[in-house]
C-alpha positions in Angstrom: -0.2 0.2 0.0 3.2 2.5 0.3 3.0 5.1 2.4 -0.1 6.8 4.0 -1.5 10.4 3.2 -1.2 12.7 6.2 -5.3 12.8 6.2 -5.4 9.3 6.3 -2.9 8.8 8.8 -4.7 11.3 10.7 -7.8 9.3 10.1 -6.4 6.1 11.4 -5.3 7.7 14.5 -9.0 9.4 15.2 -10.4 6.0 15.0 -7.9 4.3 17.1 -9.4 6.5 19.8 -12.6 5.7 21.9 -15.1 8.7 21.5 -18.0 8.7 23.6 -20.3 11.2 25.7 -20.1 12.0 29.1 -23.0 9.7 29.9 -21.9 7.0 27.8 -24.9 6.8 26.1 -26.1 7.9 22.6 -25.7 11.3 21.7 -28.9 11.0 19.4 -30.5 10.2 22.5 -28.8 12.5 25.3 -27.7 15.4 23.4 -24.1 15.6 24.4 -21.1 16.2 22.5 -18.6 13.3 21.5 -15.3 13.6 22.6 -12.6 11.2 22.9 -12.8 9.5 26.3 -9.5 10.6 27.8 -10.9 14.5 27.1 -14.2 13.7 29.1 -12.4 11.9 31.9 -10.0 14.8 32.3 -13.1 17.5 32.0 -15.3 15.6 34.4 -12.5 15.8 37.1 -12.5 19.6 37.5 -15.1 21.8 38.4 -14.1 24.3 35.8 -14.0 21.2 33.0 -17.5 20.6 34.3 -18.7 23.8 33.7 -16.8 23.6 29.7 -18.3 20.3 29.4 -21.9 21.5 30.3 -21.5 24.7 28.2 -20.6 22.0 24.9 -23.4 19.9 25.8 -25.9 23.0 25.8 -24.6 24.4 22.5 -25.0 21.1 21.0 -28.6 20.9 22.1 -29.6 23.9 20.7 -28.1 23.6 17.7 -29.8 20.1 17.5 -33.1 21.9 17.9 -32.4 23.9 15.7 -32.0 21.4 13.1 -28.0 21.8 12.3 -26.4 18.5 12.1 -22.9 20.4 14.0 -22.6 22.5 16.7 -19.8 24.9 17.7 -19.3 24.2 21.0 -15.5 25.0 21.5 -14.7 22.0 23.0 -12.5 20.9 20.4 -11.1 24.0 19.6 -7.1 24.1 19.0 -6.9 20.3 19.6 -4.2 18.5 18.0 -5.7 14.8 17.7 -3.4 13.4 15.2 -0.6 13.0 17.8 2.0 14.9 15.8 3.0 18.6 16.2 
């Protein structure tokens, strides 16, 4: 197969991560945002993290109620999920 493109490597890395909601239930049932389990766990450990998560969920629920597929909740802003610099 040869060398993979940067985008394909990023996709491979993304699929290796365990993505979930804070409750562990389906987002379509709860209206919660999906994020890597490590991120969710880290946010749940602090008061400010819990506030960020609650604000992200509120933004997600609002966008969903307006019929939008994507929500700009800011939880992933500035994150490099590919594992590279």
